[in-house]
N, C-alpha and C positions, 0 to 999 in steps of 0.2 A: 473528735479532736482533729484540729488542723495541723498538719505536719509541714506545711509549706513555709519555707524559710527564705527570705530575700537577703542576700549578702550585700552589705553596704558597699563593698568594693565594686560589685556589678553596677550599682547606680552611678558611682563616680566614673567608671569606665564609659558608661553610656553617655554621660554628660561630656566627657572629653571627646568622644567620637562625634557627638553632635556639634561641639565647638569647632572641631577640625573640619567637618563637612560644611559648616555654615560659613567658613571663610570664603571670601569672594575670589575671583580669578586674580592671578598675579599679573603684574604689569609687564608688558613686553618692552624691549629696548626702544621701540618706536613711539611708545605712548607718553613718556614723561614730558616731552615738549609739545604734545598735542599732535594733531594730524600732520603728516609730512606732505608739504606741497612742492618742495624742491626736488632736485635730482636724487635718484635712488642709487644705492650701491649695487655693484654687480656681484653676482654669485661667483665665488672663487673657483667653482667646479665647472659650471656650464655657461657662465657669463650672462645669464638671464638677469633681469632686474629683480631686486629683492624688495621686501617691504620696509627696509631700513634706510635711513638717510645716508648720503655719502660720507658724512662726518662720523659714522659709527666706526669705532676702533675694533680691531681683531678680524677674525674670519667671518665673513657674511655669506650666508647660504640662502638660496631661494627656498620657498616652502617645500618643493619637491625634493631637492637635495637634502634639506634639513630632515625631512621625514625618512629618507633612505639612509642617511647617516645614523639616525636614531635606531633604525631597524638593525643595522650592522653592529652597532655597539651593544644593543640589547641581547643579540643572539650570540655574541662572542663569549665563549666560556672561559 
């Protein structure tokens, strides 16, 4: 006698996980208009050029400062 029972909820959860993982990468602020050829915005912390165009609103950070800021906010309890 086979006592293995597959819960239908497990199958649905697996499908939801697969759909979530199958979604592609999200668009960054620099992508909607295509590649940026013009001037780049300065990082507000170190003044290095960022990957965002000058027309980007708000705080622009270079990849290094953006990564460091993410670390600081992730570790703050």
